C-alpha positions, 0 to 999 in steps of 0.5 A: 397795946391794942393795935387798931386798923382803920378803913374809912373813906371820909380822909378828914376822918380817917385822920382825926380817927387815928390821932385820936387812938395814936394819943390815946394811951394803950392803943395805935393805930397800925394802918390807915385804908380808905378802901377795902381793896386791898384789905387781906394783904394789908391786916395780914402784915399788921396783924391788928386786934381790931378793925374800925370799919365803915359800911359804905365805902367805894368799890366793896362795902364795909359789910362785905369787908366783914365777911373777908375779914373774919373768913381770913382772920377770925381772931380779929375784932371788927367794929362797925362806924358808919351813919346808917342806923337802918334796922337791915345795915345793923343785923346784916352787919352782926349776921356778916360778924361784926362784934360791936356797932357804933355811929359816927355822931359817937363822941371820941372818949365813947369811941376809946371806950368802945374800943376797950369793950370789945378788946376785953370781949365786949360788944359796943354798942351805940345805945340806940342801936342796942335798944334794936337788937335787944326789941329784936330779941323780946319779939322772940323770945320763946321761939329760941327757948322753944326751937334750941332748947335754951334754958332760963339762964342760957337765954338771960346771958344771950341778950347780956351778950347782945346787950353789950356786956363782958364775961366777967359783968355777966357774971357779976350780974348774976353772982357766978365765976367767969369760968360758969358764964364761960361753960353757959356760953360753950353750951348756947353755942353748942345748941345754935349749932355756933362757934361765936358770939356774932354767929349766935345773934345772927342766929337769933335774929334770922329767927 
């Protein structure tokens, strides 16, 4: 059962999302919040797997909320769900620790699939958002390789992570085992001096 927390200040949308997850097999909404004022205590009590979080929240922004969640619950994955599609918001959310980024115009079936993909280890993004992230990588590939001494294969795997592929799909793409992919990713993290996929993406984007 995938346990989900929703943080959304639009009452109608929050209720609709709660209904969507609760009627989907294998998912359950454990908490719904209209703001982030009590997020640490609420998440601590609910122990969710995934938080679906808006950016434009009252009092405390969703980007600050991601930082707070990851600081207190590093194992919880955060999926941004927002109307903002500008580069600054996208990259700020990723730097803060978000593992996925969906626009609110995303159809319900795709929202459900994105939650499943995130739970399986992927990094789901609305296609237009993924293209922006990939274009940012493509602008500095040589810098990444030269500064961090990544191999060609490590660089390819890093791109695959940004593209939202799970470890299994990356392994299938390069016809190797998942354990081999994990080894490559450990090497990437070591060379970039990071401890997570979100930090790896953020490190490159800052370049």
